[in-house]
C-alpha positions in Angstrom: 0.0 0.0 0.0 1.7 3.3 -0.9 0.5 7.0 0.9 1.4 10.6 -0.6 1.3 13.0 2.3 2.2 16.7 2.3 4.2 18.1 5.4 2.4 17.8 8.1 -0.9 16.5 6.8 -2.6 13.5 8.6 -2.9 10.2 7.1 -6.7 8.8 6.9 -8.0 5.4 6.8 -4.4 4.0 7.1 -4.9 2.3 10.6 -1.2 2.1 11.7 -0.3 -1.1 13.3 1.8 -1.3 16.8 4.5 -3.0 14.8 4.6 0.2 12.7 4.4 2.5 15.0 7.2 0.7 16.9 9.5 0.8 13.7 8.8 4.6 12.9 9.9 4.8 16.6 13.5 3.2 15.8 14.0 5.1 12.9 13.3 8.4 14.5 15.9 7.3 17.1 18.4 6.9 14.6 17.5 9.7 13.0 17.5 12.3 16.2 14.3 13.9 15.0 10.9 13.3 14.8 9.5 12.2 11.8 5.8 11.8 12.5 3.3 12.5 14.9 1.1 9.4 16.0 -2.5 10.7 16.3 -4.3 7.4 17.3 -4.0 4.9 14.4 -2.9 8.1 12.1 0.1 9.7 12.0 0.6 13.5 10.9 4.1 14.2 8.7 6.4 16.7 9.6 9.1 18.6 8.0 11.0 15.8 6.8 10.4 15.2 3.1 11.1 11.7 1.3 9.6 7.9 1.6 9.3 5.9 4.5 9.1 2.2 4.0 7.4 -0.1 6.7 7.1 -3.5 5.7 4.8 -3.8 2.4 3.4 -0.1 2.8 5.4 3.0 1.9 4.8 6.7 2.9 5.9 9.3 0.6 5.9 12.8 2.1 5.9 16.2 -0.5 6.9 19.6 0.3 3.9 21.7 2.1 4.6 24.6 -0.2 2.7 22.4 -3.3 -0.1 21.8 -1.1 -3.6 22.6 -2.8 -6.5 21.4 -4.6 -5.4 21.5 -7.9 -5.4 17.9 -10.0 -1.4 17.8 -10.4 0.4 19.0 -6.9 2.7 15.8 -6.9 4.0 16.5 -10.4 4.7 20.2 -9.6 6.3 19.2 -6.3 8.4 16.1 -8.1 9.5 18.8 -11.3 10.3 21.7 -9.2 12.2 19.9 -6.4 14.4 18.1 -9.3 15.0 21.4 -11.2 16.1 23.0 -7.3 18.7 20.2 -7.0 20.2 20.5 -10.5 20.4 24.3 -9.8 22.7 23.6 -6.9 24.8 20.9 -8.6 23.4 18.4 -6.6 22.3 16.4 -9.7 22.6 16.4 -13.4 18.9 16.4 -14.6 18.5 17.1 -18.3 15.7 19.3 -19.3 13.7 17.3 -21.2 13.8 14.7 -18.3 12.3 16.9 -15.7 8.9 16.6 -17.6 9.5 13.1 -17.9 10.2 11.9 -14.4 7.7 14.0 -12.7 5.0 12.7 -14.8 6.0 9.1 -14.0 4.1 7.5 -10.9 7.5 7.2 -9.2 8.4 7.8 -5.2 11.2 10.0 -4.5 13.5 7.5 -3.8 12.7 5.6 -7.1 12.8 8.9 -9.3 16.5 9.5 -7.7 17.4 6.2 -8.2 16.7 6.3 -12.1 18.1 9.6 -12.2 21.7 7.9 -10.5 21.2 4.5 -13.2 20.7 6.8 -16.4 23.4 8.7 -15.8 26.0 6.4 -14.6 25.4 4.1 -17.6 25.6 7.2 -20.2 28.6 8.2 -18.4 30.0 4.6 -18.2 29.6 4.1 -22.1 31.3 7.1 -22.7 34.2 5.8 -20.8 34.9 4.8 -17.1 37.2 7.1 -15.1 40.6 5.8 -15.0 43.7 6.5 -13.3 47.1 5.3 -12.3 47.1 3.2 -9.5 49.9 1.7 -7.1 49.9 -2.0 -7.1 52.2 -4.6 -5.3 52.3 -7.8 -6.3 54.4 -11.0 -7.2 55.2 -11.6 -10.7 57.6 -14.1 -12.5 58.6 -11.1 -14.8 60.2 -7.6 -13.3 57.6 -4.9 -13.5 58.2 -1.3 -12.5 59.8 -1.1 -9.1 61.8 -4.4 -7.4 60.6 -4.2 -3.7 64.0 -5.9 -2.3 62.8 -6.0 1.3 59.9 -8.0 0.5 61.9 -10.3 -1.8 64.5 -11.1 0.9 61.8 -12.0 3.4 60.2 -14.6 0.9 63.7 -16.3 -0.2 61.7 -19.7 -1.3 60.3 -17.5 -4.1 63.0 -16.7 -5.6 61.8 -17.4 -9.1 59.1 -14.9 -8.5 59.6 -11.3 -7.9 58.2 -9.0 -5.3 57.1 -5.4 -7.2 55.7 -2.3 -7.1 54.0 -0.9 -10.3 51.4 1.6 -11.5 48.1 0.3 -13.6 46.5 2.5 -15.4 42.5 1.2 -14.2 39.1 1.9 -13.1 39.5 0.2 -9.9 39.6 3.5 -8.2 38.0 5.2 -5.3 35.9 7.4 -7.0 34.4 3.9 -9.1 34.4 2.0 -5.7 32.1 4.5 -4.1 29.8 3.9 -7.1 29.9 0.5 -7.2 29.0 0.5 -3.8 25.8 2.5 -4.5 24.7 0.5 -7.4 24.6 -2.4 -5.5 22.7 -0.8 -2.2 20.1 0.6 -4.9 19.8 -2.8 -6.4 18.9 -4.3 -3.3 16.4 -1.6 -2.3 14.6 -0.6 -5.5 11.3 -2.2 -6.1 11.1 -0.7 -9.8 11.3 -3.3 -12.7 13.2 -0.6 -15.1 15.3 0.5 -12.0 16.5 -3.0 -11.4 17.3 -3.7 -14.9 19.6 -0.6 -15.4 21.3 -1.1 -12.1 21.8 -4.9 -12.9 23.5 -3.7 -16.1 25.9 -1.2 -14.1 26.9 -4.1 -12.4 27.8 -6.1 -15.2 29.7 -3.1 -16.9 31.4 -2.5 -13.4 32.8 -5.9 -12.8 36.3 -5.0 -12.8 35.8 -2.7 -10.1 36.1 -3.5 -6.3 32.9 -4.0 -4.2 33.8 -2.7 -0.7 32.0 -4.1 2.0 31.0 -0.3 3.4 31.2 3.0 2.2 30.0 6.3 3.9 30.0 9.9 3.2 33.4 10.4 4.7 34.8 8.3 1.9 33.7 10.7 -0.4 35.8 13.2 1.2 39.0 11.7 0.2 37.6 11.9 -3.6 39.9 14.4 -5.5 37.9 16.4 -8.3 39.8 17.1 -11.2 39.1 18.1 -14.9 39.3 14.5 -15.7 36.8 13.2 -13.6 34.9 16.2 -13.5 31.8 14.7 -15.2 31.3 12.5 -12.5 30.7 15.1 -9.7 27.0 15.1 -10.2 26.9 11.6 -9.6 29.2 11.5 -6.4 26.7 14.6 -5.0 23.9 11.9 -5.9 25.9 9.1 -4.2 25.9 11.2 -1.1 22.4 11.5 -0.8 22.0 7.9 -0.9 24.7 7.4 1.8 23.5 10.1 4.0 20.0 8.5 4.4 21.4 4.8 4.4 21.8 4.4 8.0 18.1 4.5 8.4 17.4 1.0 7.5 16.1 -1.6 9.8 15.3 -5.2 9.4 13.2 -7.5 11.7 12.4 -10.7 10.6 10.8 -10.1 7.1 9.6 -6.6 8.4 11.9 -4.2 6.6 12.3 -0.6 7.3 14.1 2.0 5.5 13.4 6.1 5.2 15.1 8.2 2.8 14.7 11.8 3.5 15.3 15.2 1.9 16.5 18.7 4.1 14.7 20.8 2.7 15.5 23.6 5.2 18.9 23.3 3.4 17.9 22.6 0.0 15.6 25.8 0.2 18.5 28.2 1.4 21.0 26.8 -0.7 18.7 27.4 -3.9 17.8 31.1 -2.7 21.6 31.7 -2.3 22.8 30.1 -5.7 20.1 32.1 -7.4 20.6 35.3 -6.1 24.5 34.5 -6.8 23.6 33.8 -10.3 21.4 36.9 -10.7 23.3 39.4 -8.9 23.6 42.1 -11.7 19.5 41.6 -12.3 18.6 41.6 -8.4 20.9 43.7 -6.5 20.4 47.6 -6.3 23.0 49.8 -8.1 24.4 50.6 -5.0 25.6 47.2 -4.2 26.8 46.2 -7.7 30.0 45.6 -6.6 29.7 44.1 -3.2 30.9 40.7 -1.7 28.5 37.9 -1.1 29.5 35.8 1.7 27.4 32.7 2.0 27.5 31.1 5.5 29.1 34.5 6.2 32.5 32.8 5.2 35.2 35.3 6.2 33.1 37.5 8.1 32.2 35.2 11.3 31.1 36.8 14.4 30.3 35.5 17.7 27.6 36.7 20.4 30.3 36.5 23.6 33.4 36.1 24.8 34.2 34.0 27.8 36.3 35.2 30.8 39.5 34.4 28.7 38.6 36.3 25.8 37.7 33.3 23.8 34.3 33.9 21.1 31.6 31.6 21.7 28.2 31.6 20.1 29.0 31.5 16.5 26.7 33.6 14.6 26.4 32.3 10.4 23.6 34.2 8.6 22.8 32.1 5.1 24.1 35.5 3.2 26.1 38.4 4.1 26.3 40.8 1.7 29.8 42.9 2.6 31.0 46.4 1.0 34.2 47.8 1.5 34.3 46.6 4.9 30.7 47.3 6.3 27.5 45.2 6.3 24.4 47.2 4.2 22.6 43.9 4.1 22.0 40.0 5.7 19.3 37.9 4.2 18.7 34.6 6.2 16.1 31.6 4.7 13.6 29.9 7.0 11.2 26.8 5.4 8.1 27.8 7.3 5.2 29.0 6.3 3.7 32.5 7.4 0.4 33.3 8.4 -1.6 35.8 6.4 -3.9 37.8 8.8 -1.3 37.5 11.7 0.5 40.8 12.7 3.9 39.3 13.2 2.8 37.4 9.9 3.8 34.3 12.2 7.5 34.8 12.7 8.4 32.8 15.6 10.4 35.0 18.3 13.4 32.9 18.4 13.8 33.6 14.6 13.4 37.1 15.4 15.5 37.1 18.3 18.4 35.6 16.2 17.9 38.4 13.1 18.4 40.9 16.1 21.5 39.5 17.0 22.9 39.6 13.3 21.3 43.0 12.9 23.6 44.1 16.2 26.9 41.9 15.9 27.4 42.5 12.4 26.3 46.9 13.1 23.7 46.1 9.9 21.0 48.3 9.3 18.8 45.7 7.0 17.9 42.1 7.6 15.9 40.2 5.2 14.1 36.8 6.0 12.9 34.9 3.1 10.0 32.1 3.6 8.6 30.2 0.8 5.3 30.7 -0.6 2.4 28.3 -0.1 0.4 27.6 -3.3 -2.9 29.8 -3.4 -1.1 32.3 -0.9 -0.7 36.0 -2.0 2.8 37.4 -1.8 3.0 38.7 2.1 6.0 41.4 3.6 6.3 42.8 6.9 8.8 45.1 8.1 9.9 45.5 11.9 11.8 48.4 12.9 14.2 47.9 15.5 16.9 50.3 16.8 19.1 51.4 14.0 17.6 49.7 11.5 15.1 47.1 9.7 14.0 43.4 9.8 11.9 42.3 6.8 10.1 39.3 6.6 8.8 38.2 2.8 8.0 35.3 0.8 9.2 34.0 -2.8 7.1 31.9 -5.1 8.7 28.7 -6.0 5.4 26.8 -7.1 5.5 27.9 -10.6 7.4 25.7 -13.0 11.1 26.9 -12.3 12.3 25.2 -15.3 10.6 27.8 -17.3 12.6 31.3 -18.3 9.4 33.4 -17.3 9.1 32.0 -14.2 12.6 32.6 -13.3 12.4 36.1 -14.5 9.2 36.6 -12.1 11.3 35.3 -9.2 14.2 37.8 -10.1 11.9 40.4 -10.1 10.0 39.3 -6.8 14.0 39.7 -4.8 14.5 42.6 -6.6 11.6 44.6 -5.4 12.5 43.2 -1.8 16.0 44.2 -2.0 15.1 48.0 -3.1 
């Protein structure tokens, strides 16, 4: 049985068993956060977007900003989430594939599995990444460097040579990570076409060593160069799978699997990337030559110092704008829903305190809080005067088809109006 929910939507008629509720509780313990709220025999989705398998049941959670009464909210959300992942360099999605994938009745995990398999097959057929790897072996002929220390340690093998040489091979760390992900996806996918492509990849990649375990830390050891740069989007997608792999449990025939996307992080990265790419269209004339510092890189501030003058309580705004040593604007994104009609627009007290701290410590007169606009909601904006400046909270609309130029132009105009 398959169920699709939007964030914070309640399931109806699913009648969750004690075993399923226990499995969810174990997943939450591993994740360190709540996935669902239990309401008797029903559940309410929380802030995680993704796919959760509980035995024979699958729950897909979609972003709340696409929830409305139209006939294709899932297609709209899938299409735009794929575009946002591609825009932030986490995926390599061809434009023609956006519409095709969003129209298929696949959950998030199966869509990303298909993208991974399709792109890896295409790149592997173009040619596997090969480089020189050091190999130690015992051969009947001299090849490369003769390892005399090893040779003297085994005198009974005097007819063989202990040698070390460089071999131009596809059996390298990058391909071992990709091979490992192929094997894991083959075990987890339930889609026939995905299994077909992954099985074909297994055959293509037989020369690559299958490692018993790979984690996200192993990806950091892979140096991206001009020779293997075409595989970088695949490594980014592999990272998504590896980050979620720990969320898998098995008890007898009851298997539990969770694949969750951090929408807070994706929303932040998309907005910051979009502002950076369109800075000349969005920024006012007086800020055209400013520096854009994501995560306050190079402009770190702290709230306090200890008694021995060590800084504590680090501040990390999503985007700091610096111009000639001063900070005219700070931008922070919040993946939360604002409330029409509320005099504070539903801005939380904790978020406002955080923005106030940014304004004070950076001596910044303008702080902008950006929220996603929900389908059917009008554009919202509220300005709050503080000592020495202003904190503005506003929404931006990401519900239209972002793969179309006219929708991106609308977003440019909205951001430009907010900056002005």
